C-alpha positions in Angstrom: 147.1 76.5 131.4 148.6 73.1 131.0 146.2 70.6 129.3 145.1 67.5 131.2 144.6 64.0 129.9 140.9 65.0 129.3 141.9 67.9 127.1 139.6 68.7 124.1 141.6 68.0 120.9 141.5 70.0 117.7 143.9 71.2 115.0 144.4 72.4 111.5 145.1 70.1 108.5 147.1 71.4 105.5 150.0 70.8 103.2 152.1 72.6 104.0 150.8 73.9 107.4 153.8 75.5 109.0 152.8 78.9 107.7 149.4 78.8 109.4 148.7 81.3 112.1 145.7 79.3 113.4 147.7 77.5 116.2 148.7 80.8 117.6 145.2 82.2 117.3 143.5 79.2 119.1 146.4 79.0 121.6 145.7 82.6 122.5 142.1 81.9 123.2 142.8 78.6 125.1 145.1 80.5 127.4 142.8 83.6 127.8 139.7 81.5 128.6 141.5 78.8 130.6 140.1 76.0 128.4 141.4 72.5 128.9 142.2 72.0 125.3 144.9 71.5 122.6 145.1 72.8 119.1 147.8 71.3 116.8 149.1 71.8 113.3 148.8 68.6 111.2 150.8 68.5 107.9 149.0 66.0 105.7 149.8 65.1 102.1 146.8 65.2 99.7 146.9 61.4 99.1 146.7 60.8 102.9 143.9 63.2 103.7 140.9 60.9 104.0 142.9 58.3 105.9 144.1 60.9 108.4 140.7 62.5 108.9 139.0 59.2 109.6 141.8 58.4 112.1 141.3 61.7 113.9 137.6 61.0 114.3 138.6 57.8 116.1 141.4 59.4 118.1 139.0 61.7 120.1 139.4 64.9 118.1 136.5 67.3 118.3 137.2 68.5 114.8 139.8 70.3 112.6 140.2 73.3 110.5 141.2 72.6 106.9 143.4 74.8 104.8 145.1 74.6 101.3 144.9 72.3 99.5 142.3 70.1 101.3 139.1 72.2 101.4 137.4 70.5 98.5 138.5 67.0 99.7 137.1 67.9 103.1 133.7 68.8 101.6 133.6 65.5 99.8 134.1 63.6 103.1 131.2 65.2 104.9 128.0 63.6 105.8 126.3 66.9 106.4 127.3 70.4 105.2 126.0 73.9 106.0 124.8 76.2 103.2 128.0 78.2 103.0 130.0 74.9 102.4 127.5 73.8 99.8 127.8 77.1 97.9 131.6 77.1 98.2 131.9 73.4 97.3 134.5 73.4 100.1 134.8 73.0 103.8 137.3 74.8 106.0 135.9 73.3 109.3 135.1 69.7 110.1 133.2 68.9 113.2 133.3 65.3 114.4 130.2 63.9 116.1 130.0 61.0 118.6 127.9 58.9 116.1 130.8 59.0 113.6 129.2 61.6 111.4 131.4 64.4 109.9 129.8 67.8 109.7 131.3 70.3 107.2 131.1 74.0 107.5 132.6 76.9 105.6 133.3 79.8 108.1 135.4 81.8 105.6 132.3 83.6 104.2 131.0 84.5 107.7 134.5 85.5 108.8 134.9 87.8 105.7 131.4 89.2 106.2 132.2 90.3 109.7 135.6 91.7 108.8 134.2 93.7 105.9 131.5 95.1 108.1 134.1 96.2 110.6 136.0 98.2 108.0 133.2 99.4 105.7 130.1 99.6 107.9 126.9 97.7 107.4 125.5 99.2 104.2 128.7 100.4 102.3 128.2 97.7 99.6 124.4 97.8 99.4 123.4 97.7 95.7 127.0 98.4 94.5 129.3 96.5 92.1 132.2 94.6 93.5 135.1 92.8 91.8 136.3 89.3 92.8 139.7 88.2 91.5 139.7 84.4 91.3 137.2 81.6 90.7 138.2 78.8 93.1 136.8 77.7 96.4 137.9 80.8 98.2 136.2 83.0 95.6 132.9 81.1 96.2 133.1 81.9 99.9 133.8 85.5 99.0 130.7 85.6 96.7 128.6 84.3 99.6 129.9 87.0 101.9 129.1 89.7 99.3 125.6 88.3 98.9 125.2 88.6 102.7 126.5 92.2 102.5 123.9 93.2 99.9 126.2 93.8 96.9 124.3 94.8 93.8 126.6 93.1 91.2 129.6 90.7 91.6 132.1 90.8 88.7 134.3 87.8 88.4 137.8 88.1 86.8 139.9 85.0 86.4 142.8 83.8 84.2 140.5 80.9 83.1 137.3 82.4 81.7 135.8 78.9 81.6 136.3 78.4 85.3 134.8 81.8 86.1 131.8 80.9 83.9 131.4 77.6 85.9 131.4 79.6 89.1 128.8 82.0 87.8 126.6 79.2 86.5 126.8 77.2 89.8 126.0 80.2 92.1 123.7 82.5 90.1 120.5 80.8 91.2 121.6 80.8 94.9 122.6 84.4 95.5 120.8 87.7 94.9 123.5 89.8 93.4 124.0 89.6 89.6 127.1 87.5 88.7 129.0 88.6 85.6 132.2 87.3 84.1 134.7 89.8 82.8 137.8 89.1 80.7 139.3 92.5 81.3 140.1 93.8 84.8 139.9 97.4 83.5 136.3 97.1 82.5 135.4 95.1 85.7 136.9 97.8 87.9 134.9 100.6 86.5 132.7 102.1 89.2 133.4 99.2 91.7 133.2 100.0 95.4 135.5 97.1 96.4 137.9 94.6 94.8 138.8 91.4 96.6 141.8 89.1 95.8 140.4 85.6 96.4 143.5 83.9 95.1 146.7 82.8 96.8 148.8 85.3 94.7 151.1 87.2 97.0 151.1 84.7 99.8 154.4 83.6 101.3 156.5 85.0 98.6 154.4 84.0 95.7 154.1 86.5 92.8 151.6 89.3 93.4 148.6 90.0 91.2 149.6 92.7 88.7 146.4 94.7 88.0 146.3 98.4 87.1 144.7 99.9 90.2 144.1 103.2 88.5 141.1 101.6 86.9 139.3 101.7 90.2 137.4 104.7 91.4 139.3 106.9 93.9 137.1 106.0 96.8 137.3 102.2 96.3 138.6 99.6 98.7 141.0 96.8 98.1 140.8 93.6 100.2 143.2 90.7 100.1 142.2 87.5 101.9 145.9 86.6 102.2 147.2 87.4 105.7 150.9 86.4 105.4 152.4 88.8 104.6 149.9 91.1 106.4 150.5 93.8 103.7 150.8 92.0 100.4 152.3 93.8 97.4 148.8 94.3 96.1 147.8 96.1 99.3 151.0 98.1 99.4 150.5 99.3 95.8 146.8 100.2 96.6 147.9 102.2 99.7 150.5 104.1 97.7 147.8 104.8 95.1 145.6 106.3 97.8 143.0 103.5 97.9 141.7 102.1 101.2 142.8 98.6 102.1 141.7 95.6 104.1 144.1 92.8 105.0 143.2 89.1 105.5 143.8 89.0 109.3 140.3 90.1 110.2 138.8 87.2 108.1 141.1 84.7 109.8 140.3 85.9 113.3 136.5 85.9 112.8 136.3 82.5 111.1 138.6 81.2 113.8 136.2 82.4 116.5 133.4 80.2 115.0 135.7 77.2 114.9 136.8 77.7 118.5 133.2 77.6 119.6 132.6 74.4 117.7 135.7 72.7 119.1 135.7 73.8 122.7 132.2 75.1 123.4 133.4 78.5 124.6 132.9 82.0 123.1 136.1 83.4 121.7 136.1 87.2 121.1 138.1 89.1 118.5 139.7 92.1 120.2 142.4 94.7 119.4 144.7 92.9 121.8 144.3 89.7 119.8 145.1 91.5 116.5 148.1 93.1 118.1 149.4 89.7 119.3 149.0 88.1 115.8 150.5 91.1 114.1 153.6 90.7 116.3 153.8 87.0 115.4 153.6 87.8 111.7 156.3 90.4 112.0 158.6 88.0 113.9 158.0 85.4 111.2 157.3 82.6 113.8 
């Protein structure tokens, strides 16, 4: 469908942003549903972020998705934020209202929750220990997702112990699972049902996390929130070790569905055909 002059405008803001799959994701739904809308990639330097966002609110945009490195800056710009954004201290979705207010949401947690339920089932993590690698904004969203899935204990492993302790201190009173900080991966991995990479390690050619996977129980799962490449080196090593793996594409699709509804007012469904379409785009490198 060719957009008209009245097309609903939205996009994704990042630096860089060319790697993002979100324009293809939203473009798929716009075509499938016949929505009169446009979704554009917007490369914005960190020093220009607030200026650009305010300009977009005046240019008729319905809102934007926000990716690295702007999620914390997006949170700081918001007039109102949902609970997930408050817990994460970061917003990956900004919704612009007619009265000039900017509403911040963090749909990463909800997207990951749905993706994990699809792979693991509803109660697979209930009361069980889970390891989170990383202590940044993404890790906070992961912690919220694990809270929603009923994990019994969340073990944080991060290069900076101080940052991991800050995360635990900030969130321990807001979530039900016990938060513990571990210096050693091998101890954190003991008896864990799931380990999640919540860092950008392994993304777009960056060095992969080098953790000894034999420390995990044989029936454990490994999840990587990175989706490009679809199978990171961490997931490839886990697969070769006989562990079950979950890539980051499910999280992307499900958080994108929530954003699409906010921008265009239409329900976007995550289907096997959509995943196949995005996997093809990732394989082609375009």
